[in-house]
SEPADREN-109108 format. One line per field, with one value per residue (C-alpha): residue in three letters; x, y, z. Coordinates in Angstrom, 1 decimal, m for minus. Layout:
<pts>
residuo <- (Ala/...)
c1 <- (X/...)
c2 <- (Y/...)
c3 <- (Z/...)
</pts>
This chain:
<pts>
residuo <- (Unk/Unk/Unk/Unk/Unk/Unk/Unk/Unk/Unk/Unk/Unk/Unk/Unk/Unk/Unk/Unk/Unk/Unk/Unk/Unk/Unk/Unk/Unk/Unk/Unk/Unk/Unk/Unk/Unk/Unk/Unk/Unk/Unk/Unk/Unk/Unk/Unk/Unk/Unk/Unk/Unk/Unk/Unk/Unk/Unk/Unk/Unk/Unk/Unk/Unk/Unk/Unk/Unk/Unk/Unk/Unk/Unk/Unk/Unk/Unk/Unk/Unk/Unk/Unk/Unk/Unk/Unk/Unk/Unk/Unk/Unk/Unk/Unk/Unk/Unk/Unk/Unk/Unk/Unk/Unk/Unk/Unk/Unk/Unk/Unk/Unk/Unk/Unk/Unk/Unk/Unk/Unk/Unk/Unk/Unk/Unk/Unk/Unk/Unk/Unk/Unk/Unk/Unk/Unk/Unk/Unk/Unk/Unk/Unk/Unk/Unk/Unk/Unk/Unk/Unk/Unk/Unk/Unk/Unk/Unk/Unk/Unk/Unk/Unk/Unk/Unk/Unk/Unk/Unk/Unk/Unk/Unk/Unk/Unk/Unk/Unk/Unk/Unk/Unk/Unk/Unk/Unk/Unk/Unk/Unk/Unk/Unk/Unk/Unk/Unk/Unk/Unk/Unk/Unk/Unk/Unk/Unk/Unk/Unk/Unk/Unk/Unk/Unk/Unk/Unk/Unk/Unk/Unk/Unk/Unk/Unk/Unk/Unk/Unk/Unk/Unk/Unk/Unk/Unk/Unk/Unk/Unk/Unk/Unk/Unk/Unk/Unk/Unk/Unk/Unk/Unk/Unk/Unk/Unk/Unk/Unk/Unk/Unk)
c1 <- (97.8/99.0/98.7/94.9/93.3/90.1/92.2/93.3/90.0/88.1/86.2/88.5/87.3/87.7/87.7/85.1/85.2/85.6/88.2/86.2/86.3/83.6/82.0/81.3/77.4/78.1/79.8/76.8/74.5/76.5/76.9/73.0/72.7/74.9/73.2/69.9/70.9/72.8/69.5/67.3/69.9/69.5/65.9/65.5/68.0/66.0/62.6/64.1/65.7/62.8/60.1/62.1/62.8/58.8/57.4/60.0/58.8/55.2/55.8/57.1/54.0/51.9/52.3/53.0/53.3/56.9/56.4/55.2/58.3/60.7/58.9/58.8/62.6/63.3/61.5/63.5/66.8/66.3/65.6/68.3/71.0/69.6/70.2/73.6/74.6/73.5/76.2/78.7/77.6/77.2/80.6/81.9/80.5/80.3/83.4/84.9/82.3/82.5/84.5/88.2/87.5/84.7/85.9/87.7/84.3/82.5/85.4/85.2/81.4/82.0/85.0/82.9/80.0/82.5/84.0/80.5/79.9/76.6/76.8/77.2/74.6/72.2/73.3/73.1/70.1/68.4/68.1/68.1/67.1/69.7/73.5/75.4/78.5/77.1/74.4/71.5/69.7/71.2/70.0/68.6/71.8/73.9/71.9/72.0/75.8/75.9/73.4/75.9/78.6/77.1/75.1/78.2/75.6/73.3/70.7/70.0/73.5/73.6/70.4/72.2/75.5/73.1/71.0/71.1/67.7/68.7/67.8/71.3/73.5/76.1/79.1/79.5/76.4/76.0/73.4/75.7/78.2/75.9/74.5/77.8/78.9/75.7/75.9/79.3/78.1/75.3/77.8/80.5/78.4/75.9/72.7/69.5/66.5/65.3/68.0/66.5/63.8/65.9)
c2 <- (m26.0/m22.5/m22.6/m23.8/m22.8/m21.9/m19.2/m17.4/m17.7/m16.2/m12.8/m10.0/m7.5/m4.0/m1.3/1.4/4.9/4.5/1.8/m1.3/m4.4/m4.7/m8.0/m8.1/m8.3/m5.2/m3.6/m4.4/m2.9/0.2/0.9/0.5/3.2/5.3/5.5/5.8/8.4/10.6/10.5/11.4/14.2/15.5/15.7/17.2/20.1/20.5/20.4/23.3/25.5/25.1/25.8/28.9/30.1/29.7/31.4/34.5/34.9/34.4/37.1/39.5/39.4/39.5/41.8/39.6/40.6/40.8/38.2/35.7/36.3/35.8/32.8/31.1/32.0/30.6/27.4/26.7/28.0/25.8/23.0/23.2/23.7/20.4/18.8/19.9/18.9/15.2/15.6/15.7/12.6/10.6/11.6/10.5/7.3/6.3/7.6/4.1/3.2/6.4/5.7/7.2/9.5/11.4/11.1/14.7/16.1/14.8/15.8/19.5/19.7/18.7/21.1/23.8/22.9/23.2/26.2/27.8/26.6/25.1/22.1/24.6/26.8/23.7/22.8/26.2/28.0/25.5/22.6/24.0/27.2/27.0/27.4/25.3/27.2/30.4/28.9/30.8/31.5/33.6/37.0/37.9/40.1/36.8/34.8/37.2/37.4/33.7/33.4/36.2/33.9/30.5/32.6/34.9/37.7/36.5/34.1/34.0/33.3/30.3/29.1/29.5/27.5/24.6/24.5/27.3/26.2/25.1/22.0/21.0/19.7/22.0/20.6/23.7/23.6/21.4/19.4/18.9/17.5/15.1/14.1/13.4/11.2/9.5/8.5/7.5/5.1/3.6/3.3/1.3/m0.9/m1.9/m0.3/0.9/2.6/m0.4/m0.6/3.1/1.1/m2.0)
c3 <- (145.1/144.7/140.4/140.5/137.3/139.2/140.9/137.7/136.2/139.0/138.1/139.1/141.7/141.2/144.0/144.3/145.1/148.5/148.4/149.0/146.8/144.0/143.2/139.5/140.6/142.7/139.7/137.3/140.1/140.4/136.4/136.3/139.5/138.2/134.6/136.2/138.9/136.0/134.2/137.0/138.1/134.2/134.1/137.3/136.6/132.9/134.8/137.4/134.9/132.0/134.7/135.8/131.7/131.1/134.1/133.9/130.5/131.4/134.2/131.7/129.6/132.4/135.3/138.4/142.2/142.9/146.0/143.6/141.1/144.2/145.5/142.0/141.7/145.0/144.1/140.8/142.4/145.5/143.5/141.2/144.3/145.7/142.5/141.9/145.3/144.5/141.6/144.2/145.8/142.5/141.4/144.8/144.8/141.4/140.0/139.6/136.8/135.1/131.7/131.8/128.9/130.4/134.2/134.2/132.7/135.8/138.1/136.4/137.3/141.0/141.3/139.8/142.4/145.3/144.2/144.0/147.4/146.3/148.9/151.7/150.7/150.5/153.9/155.4/153.6/151.4/153.6/156.9/158.8/161.4/161.0/163.2/163.1/164.0/166.2/164.8/161.9/158.9/158.2/155.0/154.2/155.1/152.8/149.9/150.3/149.9/147.2/145.3/145.6/144.1/141.3/140.8/141.3/138.5/139.5/135.6/134.7/136.9/135.4/131.9/133.5/134.6/131.5/128.8/127.3/123.9/122.6/121.4/123.5/125.4/127.1/128.9/130.9/133.9/132.1/129.2/131.2/132.9/129.8/128.2/131.6/131.5/127.7/127.9/131.1/128.8/126.0/127.5/129.6/127.0/129.1/127.7/128.8/130.5/133.0/134.2/135.7/137.2)
</pts>
Protein backbone atom coordinates (compact mmCIF):
# COMPACT_ATOMS: atom_id res chain seq x y z
CA UNK A 1 0.00 0.00 0.00
CA UNK A 2 1.73 3.06 -1.24
CA UNK A 3 -0.65 5.47 0.50
CA UNK A 4 -0.67 3.83 3.89
CA UNK A 5 -1.66 6.34 6.64
CA UNK A 6 1.28 5.21 8.77
CA UNK A 7 3.68 6.31 6.06
CA UNK A 8 2.35 9.89 6.17
CA UNK A 9 2.08 10.11 9.93
CA UNK A 10 5.59 8.91 10.69
CA UNK A 11 7.84 11.54 12.30
CA UNK A 12 9.79 13.51 9.75
CA UNK A 13 13.54 13.08 9.91
CA UNK A 14 15.76 16.15 9.68
CA UNK A 15 19.29 16.38 8.39
CA UNK A 16 21.95 17.36 10.88
CA UNK A 17 24.65 19.90 10.05
CA UNK A 18 26.83 17.17 8.55
CA UNK A 19 24.06 15.88 6.27
CA UNK A 20 22.96 12.79 8.20
CA UNK A 21 19.30 12.17 8.87
CA UNK A 22 18.25 12.81 12.46
CA UNK A 23 15.68 10.70 14.24
CA UNK A 24 13.39 12.81 16.50
CA UNK A 25 15.04 11.44 19.66
CA UNK A 26 18.45 12.41 18.22
CA UNK A 27 17.09 15.87 17.49
CA UNK A 28 15.90 16.23 21.10
CA UNK A 29 19.29 15.05 22.34
CA UNK A 30 21.05 17.53 20.06
CA UNK A 31 18.91 20.45 21.26
CA UNK A 32 19.72 19.64 24.90
CA UNK A 33 23.42 19.17 24.07
CA UNK A 34 23.59 22.40 22.08
CA UNK A 35 21.92 24.28 24.94
CA UNK A 36 24.24 22.75 27.54
CA UNK A 37 27.40 23.24 25.49
CA UNK A 38 26.58 26.88 24.71
CA UNK A 39 25.96 27.46 28.43
CA UNK A 40 29.30 25.86 29.29
CA UNK A 41 31.16 27.97 26.73
CA UNK A 42 29.54 31.14 28.05
CA UNK A 43 30.47 30.24 31.61
CA UNK A 44 34.05 29.41 30.62
CA UNK A 45 34.51 32.65 28.67
CA UNK A 46 33.12 34.73 31.51
CA UNK A 47 35.38 32.94 34.01
CA UNK A 48 38.52 33.43 31.91
CA UNK A 49 37.91 37.09 31.17
CA UNK A 50 36.71 38.02 34.66
CA UNK A 51 39.76 36.32 36.18
CA UNK A 52 41.96 38.41 33.90
CA UNK A 53 40.12 41.64 34.83
CA UNK A 54 40.22 40.93 38.59
CA UNK A 55 43.89 40.00 38.65
CA UNK A 56 44.92 42.86 36.36
CA UNK A 57 43.27 45.31 38.79
CA UNK A 58 44.97 43.59 41.71
CA UNK A 59 48.35 43.74 39.97
CA UNK A 60 47.86 47.48 39.44
CA UNK A 61 47.23 47.93 43.18
CA UNK A 62 50.07 45.75 44.45
CA UNK A 63 53.55 45.63 42.93
CA UNK A 64 53.74 42.33 41.06
CA UNK A 65 56.71 40.76 39.30
CA UNK A 66 56.42 40.95 35.50
CA UNK A 67 56.81 37.18 35.08
CA UNK A 68 53.73 36.61 37.28
CA UNK A 69 51.66 39.13 35.24
CA UNK A 70 52.77 37.38 32.07
CA UNK A 71 51.94 33.93 33.43
CA UNK A 72 48.44 34.98 34.53
CA UNK A 73 47.77 36.70 31.20
CA UNK A 74 48.86 33.56 29.34
CA UNK A 75 46.67 31.39 31.55
CA UNK A 76 43.57 33.50 30.91
CA UNK A 77 44.38 34.05 27.24
CA UNK A 78 45.04 30.38 26.49
CA UNK A 79 41.88 29.37 28.34
CA UNK A 80 39.91 31.89 26.27
CA UNK A 81 41.45 30.70 22.99
CA UNK A 82 40.60 27.07 23.72
CA UNK A 83 37.03 28.03 24.58
CA UNK A 84 36.55 30.19 21.49
CA UNK A 85 37.88 27.32 19.38
CA UNK A 86 35.17 25.11 20.85
CA UNK A 87 32.53 27.51 19.48
CA UNK A 88 33.58 26.63 15.93
CA UNK A 89 32.95 22.95 16.72
CA UNK A 90 29.63 23.69 18.39
CA UNK A 91 28.46 25.82 15.48
CA UNK A 92 29.54 23.29 12.83
CA UNK A 93 27.96 20.30 14.57
CA UNK A 94 24.81 21.92 15.99
CA UNK A 95 23.88 24.64 13.49
CA UNK A 96 20.89 22.56 12.38
CA UNK A 97 19.24 23.14 15.78
CA UNK A 98 20.16 26.84 16.07
CA UNK A 99 16.97 28.82 15.42
CA UNK A 100 16.97 30.56 12.05
CA UNK A 101 16.66 34.07 13.51
CA UNK A 102 20.01 33.75 15.36
CA UNK A 103 21.89 31.44 13.02
CA UNK A 104 23.65 34.41 11.40
CA UNK A 105 24.79 35.56 14.85
CA UNK A 106 26.44 32.20 15.48
CA UNK A 107 27.92 32.20 12.00
CA UNK A 108 29.28 35.74 12.46
CA UNK A 109 31.07 34.69 15.64
CA UNK A 110 32.51 31.63 13.93
CA UNK A 111 33.72 33.80 11.04
CA UNK A 112 35.43 36.26 13.40
CA UNK A 113 37.16 33.38 15.19
CA UNK A 114 38.37 32.09 11.81
CA UNK A 115 39.51 35.51 10.61
CA UNK A 116 41.52 36.06 13.77
CA UNK A 117 43.22 32.68 13.34
CA UNK A 118 42.19 31.56 16.82
CA UNK A 119 41.81 27.86 15.98
CA UNK A 120 45.16 27.80 14.20
CA UNK A 121 46.77 29.54 17.19
CA UNK A 122 45.26 26.90 19.46
CA UNK A 123 46.63 24.16 17.22
CA UNK A 124 50.14 25.59 16.85
CA UNK A 125 50.76 27.41 20.13
CA UNK A 126 48.24 26.76 22.89
CA UNK A 127 47.68 23.04 22.39
CA UNK A 128 51.06 21.98 21.08
CA UNK A 129 54.74 22.88 21.19
CA UNK A 130 55.50 21.71 17.65
CA UNK A 131 54.49 23.26 14.33
CA UNK A 132 53.95 20.32 11.97
CA UNK A 133 54.18 22.54 8.89
CA UNK A 134 57.55 23.99 9.90
CA UNK A 135 58.67 20.73 11.55
CA UNK A 136 59.97 22.62 14.56
CA UNK A 137 58.87 24.63 17.57
CA UNK A 138 57.88 28.22 16.89
CA UNK A 139 60.26 30.94 18.05
CA UNK A 140 59.11 33.52 20.59
CA UNK A 141 58.96 36.10 17.78
CA UNK A 142 56.73 33.80 15.69
CA UNK A 143 54.42 33.22 18.66
CA UNK A 144 54.25 36.98 19.31
CA UNK A 145 53.51 37.63 15.63
CA UNK A 146 50.63 35.15 15.66
CA UNK A 147 49.40 36.51 18.97
CA UNK A 148 49.34 39.99 17.44
CA UNK A 149 47.02 38.73 14.70
CA UNK A 150 44.45 37.13 17.00
CA UNK A 151 44.50 40.01 19.51
CA UNK A 152 44.83 42.70 16.82
CA UNK A 153 47.92 43.78 18.82
CA UNK A 154 45.82 44.40 21.92
CA UNK A 155 45.39 41.58 24.45
CA UNK A 156 43.05 43.66 26.63
CA UNK A 157 41.06 44.45 23.48
CA UNK A 158 40.64 40.74 22.76
CA UNK A 159 39.32 40.18 26.28
CA UNK A 160 36.94 43.15 25.82
CA UNK A 161 35.68 41.67 22.52
CA UNK A 162 35.08 38.33 24.26
CA UNK A 163 33.43 39.81 27.35
CA UNK A 164 33.53 43.51 28.10
CA UNK A 165 32.91 42.90 31.80
CA UNK A 166 29.59 44.71 31.98
CA UNK A 167 26.71 43.00 33.71
CA UNK A 168 24.15 43.81 31.01
CA UNK A 169 24.05 41.89 27.75
CA UNK A 170 26.28 43.12 24.95
CA UNK A 171 25.45 41.37 21.66
CA UNK A 172 28.72 42.65 20.13
CA UNK A 173 30.83 40.45 22.41
CA UNK A 174 31.49 36.75 21.92
CA UNK A 175 29.75 36.03 25.24
CA UNK A 176 26.75 38.13 24.17
CA UNK A 177 26.45 36.31 20.85
CA UNK A 178 26.67 32.88 22.47
CA UNK A 179 24.15 33.93 25.10
CA UNK A 180 21.72 35.10 22.41
CA UNK A 181 22.02 31.77 20.56
CA UNK A 182 21.78 29.76 23.78
CA UNK A 183 18.69 31.65 24.97
CA UNK A 184 16.93 31.17 21.62
CA UNK A 185 17.70 27.43 21.71
CA UNK A 186 16.18 27.33 25.20
CA UNK A 187 13.09 29.21 24.05
CA UNK A 188 12.62 27.44 20.71
CA UNK A 189 12.75 23.93 22.19
CA UNK A 190 11.15 24.61 25.60
CA UNK A 191 14.29 23.78 27.57
CA UNK A 192 15.04 24.70 31.17
CA UNK A 193 18.00 24.72 33.53
CA UNK A 194 17.17 21.09 34.34
CA UNK A 195 18.22 20.24 30.76
CA UNK A 196 21.73 21.45 31.55
CA UNK A 197 22.22 18.33 33.68
CA UNK A 198 20.63 15.66 31.44
